[in-house]
VEXPAMAR-14633 format. One line per field, with one value per residue (C-alpha): residue number from 1; residue in three letters; z, y, x. Coordinates in pm, 1 decimal. Each point is the difference from the previous one (the first is absolute). Layout:
<pts>
nr	(NUM / ...)
rest	(ala / ...)
zz	(Z / ...)
yy	(Y / ...)
xx	(X / ...)
</pts>
This chain:
<pts>
nr	(1 / 2 / 3 / 4 / 5 / 6 / 7 / 8 / 9 / 10 / 11 / 12 / 13 / 14 / 15 / 16 / 17 / 18 / 19 / 20 / 21 / 22 / 23 / 24 / 25 / 26 / 27 / 28 / 29 / 30 / 31 / 32 / 33 / 34 / 35 / 36 / 37 / 38 / 39 / 40 / 41 / 42 / 43 / 44 / 45 / 46 / 47 / 48 / 49 / 50 / 51 / 52 / 53 / 54 / 55 / 56 / 57 / 58 / 59 / 60 / 61 / 62 / 63 / 64 / 65 / 66 / 67 / 68 / 69 / 70 / 71 / 72 / 73 / 74 / 75 / 76 / 77 / 78 / 79 / 80 / 81 / 82 / 83 / 84 / 85 / 86 / 87 / 88 / 89 / 90 / 91 / 92 / 93 / 94 / 95 / 96 / 97 / 98 / 99 / 100 / 101 / 102 / 103 / 104 / 105 / 106 / 107 / 108 / 109 / 110 / 111 / 112 / 113 / 114 / 115 / 116 / 117 / 118 / 119 / 120 / 121 / 122 / 123 / 124 / 125 / 126 / 127 / 128 / 129 / 130 / 131 / 132 / 133 / 134 / 135 / 136 / 137 / 138 / 139 / 140 / 141 / 142 / 143 / 144 / 145 / 146 / 147 / 148 / 149 / 150 / 151 / 152 / 153 / 154 / 155 / 156 / 157 / 158 / 159 / 160 / 161 / 162 / 163 / 164 / 165 / 166 / 167 / 168 / 169 / 170 / 171 / 172 / 173 / 174 / 175 / 176 / 177 / 178 / 179 / 180 / 181 / 182 / 183 / 184 / 185 / 186)
rest	(met / ser / asp / pro / leu / lys / ile / leu / ala / val / ser / gly / ser / leu / arg / his / asn / ser / leu / asn / thr / ala / leu / leu / his / ala / ala / gln / glu / val / ala / pro / ala / his / val / gln / ile / glu / leu / tyr / asp / leu / ala / asp / ile / pro / leu / tyr / asn / gly / asp / glu / asp / gly / gly / glu / his / gly / gln / pro / ala / gly / val / gly / arg / phe / lys / ala / ala / leu / gly / ala / ala / asp / ala / ile / met / ile / ala / thr / pro / glu / tyr / asn / tyr / ser / ile / pro / gly / val / leu / lys / asn / ala / ile / asp / trp / ala / ser / arg / pro / ile / ala / ser / ser / pro / leu / asn / gly / lys / pro / leu / ala / met / met / gly / ala / gly / gly / met / ser / gly / thr / met / arg / ala / gln / phe / his / leu / arg / gln / ile / leu / val / his / asn / asn / met / leu / val / leu / asn / lys / pro / glu / leu / tyr / val / val / arg / ala / trp / glu / lys / phe / asp / ser / glu / arg / asn / leu / thr / asp / glu / pro / thr / arg / glu / gln / leu / arg / lys / leu / val / glu / ala / leu / val / ala / trp / thr / arg / arg / val / gly)
zz	(2.9 / -86.9 / 201.2 / -72.9 / -63.0 / -371.2 / -121.6 / -362.2 / -48.0 / -317.4 / -128.0 / -204.7 / -192.4 / -282.7 / 23.0 / 65.6 / 244.3 / 164.4 / 353.0 / 58.5 / -96.3 / 232.3 / 274.3 / -51.8 / 14.3 / 325.8 / 132.2 / -66.3 / 220.7 / 299.1 / -15.8 / 317.0 / -60.5 / -30.8 / -295.6 / -364.3 / -229.2 / -364.4 / -270.7 / -301.8 / -318.3 / -213.4 / -319.5 / -184.5 / 72.2 / -345.0 / -8.8 / 102.4 / -284.2 / 84.6 / -317.3 / 154.5 / 338.5 / 8.8 / -273.4 / -193.2 / 9.0 / 373.3 / 132.8 / -112.2 / 175.5 / 183.9 / 148.4 / 114.3 / 163.4 / 184.9 / 118.8 / 116.8 / 190.3 / 181.5 / 75.2 / 156.1 / 215.8 / 344.0 / -32.5 / -261.9 / 29.8 / -263.7 / -42.0 / -257.3 / -147.5 / -85.4 / -347.1 / -76.8 / 359.2 / -34.3 / -56.9 / -297.7 / -283.9 / 36.0 / 354.3 / -75.3 / -309.6 / 210.4 / 263.1 / -284.0 / -114.4 / 340.4 / 102.2 / -278.3 / 9.5 / 324.8 / 147.0 / 6.7 / 23.3 / 214.4 / 125.6 / 186.3 / 364.6 / -14.3 / 258.5 / -146.2 / 98.1 / -225.0 / 5.7 / -237.4 / -67.8 / -173.1 / 12.2 / 235.9 / 70.7 / 24.0 / -232.3 / 230.8 / -300.1 / -180.5 / 315.7 / 46.6 / -346.8 / 64.5 / 318.1 / -194.3 / -271.5 / 258.2 / 219.2 / -310.3 / -48.4 / 349.3 / 124.1 / 373.1 / -14.9 / 308.5 / 116.0 / 241.6 / -18.9 / -320.7 / -171.5 / -233.8 / -71.3 / -92.9 / -198.2 / -30.9 / -208.1 / 329.1 / 195.0 / -236.9 / -102.0 / -358.7 / 8.3 / 100.9 / 364.8 / 250.5 / 217.8 / 206.3 / 339.2 / 85.0 / -333.6 / 65.9 / 348.2 / -155.4 / -265.5 / 276.1 / 178.9 / -317.1 / -85.1 / 374.4 / -26.1 / -323.9 / 166.5 / 299.1 / -216.1 / -225.9 / 308.7 / 131.8 / -317.6 / -153.7)
yy	(-5.1 / 348.1 / 301.7 / 211.3 / -262.7 / 38.7 / -35.4 / 4.4 / 164.3 / -89.8 / 173.2 / -195.6 / 313.6 / 164.0 / 321.2 / 310.4 / 116.4 / -336.4 / 1.5 / -320.5 / 141.3 / 291.1 / -235.6 / -152.5 / 351.8 / 70.3 / -342.6 / 138.4 / 316.9 / -216.7 / -258.3 / -36.0 / 174.8 / -342.0 / -106.7 / 97.9 / -27.0 / -1.3 / 34.4 / -222.4 / 83.7 / -288.0 / 191.5 / -152.4 / -361.7 / -149.1 / -237.9 / -365.8 / -221.4 / -331.8 / 16.7 / 275.0 / -149.5 / -119.5 / -190.4 / 133.9 / 346.8 / 11.0 / 233.0 / 350.9 / 275.9 / 146.2 / -348.6 / -39.3 / 335.7 / -93.0 / -331.4 / 151.0 / 282.0 / -282.1 / -209.4 / 302.2 / 82.8 / -136.5 / 33.1 / 105.3 / 231.9 / -10.6 / 258.0 / -107.8 / 134.5 / -215.7 / -47.8 / -235.2 / -154.7 / -81.3 / 119.6 / 210.3 / -191.1 / 185.8 / -120.5 / -354.1 / 10.3 / 121.3 / -280.6 / -252.2 / 117.4 / 0.0 / -341.6 / -177.1 / -211.1 / -121.4 / -142.0 / 318.6 / 257.6 / 308.4 / -15.1 / -340.4 / 48.4 / 390.6 / 188.6 / 212.0 / 229.4 / 127.2 / 282.6 / 186.9 / 330.9 / -29.4 / 39.5 / -128.0 / -325.3 / 140.6 / -276.3 / -270.4 / -257.3 / 99.0 / -65.4 / -329.2 / -115.7 / 142.5 / -194.5 / -316.8 / 71.4 / 87.1 / -296.2 / -228.7 / 180.3 / -94.0 / 361.8 / 73.4 / 213.6 / 206.9 / -73.6 / 300.4 / 280.8 / 41.1 / 331.5 / 72.1 / 374.6 / 42.9 / 309.8 / 63.3 / 328.3 / 151.1 / -93.0 / 184.8 / 371.2 / 120.2 / -73.9 / -356.2 / 46.7 / -223.6 / 247.9 / -228.6 / -58.9 / -327.3 / -141.0 / 124.2 / -177.4 / -325.1 / 33.5 / 63.3 / -307.6 / -204.3 / 114.3 / -87.4 / -332.6 / -93.8 / 109.0 / -226.8 / -272.7 / 21.0 / -22.2 / -295.6 / -220.3 / 158.7)
xx	(-7.1 / 131.7 / 48.3 / -186.7 / -276.5 / -91.8 / -377.5 / -76.9 / -330.3 / -199.8 / -309.3 / -241.2 / -81.4 / 187.3 / -203.3 / 198.3 / -252.1 / -66.4 / -126.9 / 159.5 / 338.2 / -75.0 / -73.0 / 353.2 / 144.7 / -184.5 / 167.0 / 319.8 / -97.0 / -125.7 / 288.6 / 232.7 / 339.8 / 167.2 / -214.2 / 62.3 / -317.3 / 100.8 / -292.2 / 22.4 / -155.4 / -142.6 / -28.6 / 307.9 / -114.0 / -139.5 / -291.5 / 119.3 / 99.5 / 133.6 / 204.3 / 192.2 / 39.0 / 363.7 / 151.9 / 298.5 / -104.2 / -94.2 / -285.3 / -98.9 / 210.0 / -296.2 / -61.9 / 344.6 / -13.2 / -308.4 / 130.9 / 318.7 / -192.1 / -218.8 / 307.7 / 180.3 / -310.3 / -56.5 / -379.7 / -255.0 / -304.1 / -266.1 / -278.8 / -262.0 / -311.1 / -281.4 / -99.8 / -298.5 / 14.0 / 364.2 / 351.5 / 105.9 / 158.3 / 322.8 / 55.3 / -87.9 / 233.2 / 298.4 / -68.2 / -11.4 / 344.1 / 143.5 / -120.2 / 202.7 / 200.9 / -184.8 / 312.8 / 196.3 / -306.6 / 94.2 / -346.3 / 55.3 / -8.6 / -10.1 / -207.9 / -275.2 / -270.0 / -289.8 / -241.2 / -227.8 / -175.7 / -332.8 / -367.9 / -269.8 / 198.3 / 333.9 / 146.1 / -112.8 / -62.9 / 324.5 / 199.4 / -172.6 / 111.7 / 339.0 / 39.2 / -72.8 / 264.4 / 255.1 / -57.6 / 36.8 / 350.6 / 101.6 / -5.9 / -32.2 / -304.1 / -75.4 / -360.0 / -62.7 / -46.3 / -203.5 / -6.9 / -308.5 / -13.3 / -375.8 / -116.8 / 362.7 / -59.8 / -115.8 / 315.2 / 258.3 / 30.7 / 43.3 / 376.6 / -63.8 / 114.1 / -152.9 / -201.3 / -227.9 / 168.5 / -179.3 / 115.3 / 356.8 / -5.4 / -120.2 / 276.5 / 270.1 / -127.9 / 18.5 / 358.0 / 119.6 / -181.8 / 175.4 / 333.3 / -72.7 / -109.8 / 316.3 / 235.0 / -213.2 / 18.7 / 310.3)
</pts>
């Protein structure tokens, strides 16, 4: 485990004004001083294609960078929107790439916390689906606390700063729980 503890933060949204990305920025703000949270942008990861997965040419460069970032992290934090009762394709695609080959996947045994900013359910269904995917990949998913930011547009200002103090406190508790979980299982 590194010092400071390194958390790789991944947003399931590519939108410039994503509230889920804003939630990860807020996580950086509430993190303890001994914790470094680095945001990772999934934009340069191509659609998964088994023909490009290894072989004589290796994997696409964006995939290699993502896997290296995952491998260098002590823990992962994902903020996901909910699309059609599930996770966005871009997030599933990135997980599909990172999970291969299974024997050397940087996801294997990695502590992880998830959260989401959304509508009336606060991404509850998406997080349930994400949990299934991550457990299959042998990730050590933090069970509690859970963070579902309901009516997220009311919790952020026009600059995408998290202004809702109860949500900031829940986020702080989630980050602290992930740190404790990582130290426990790491």
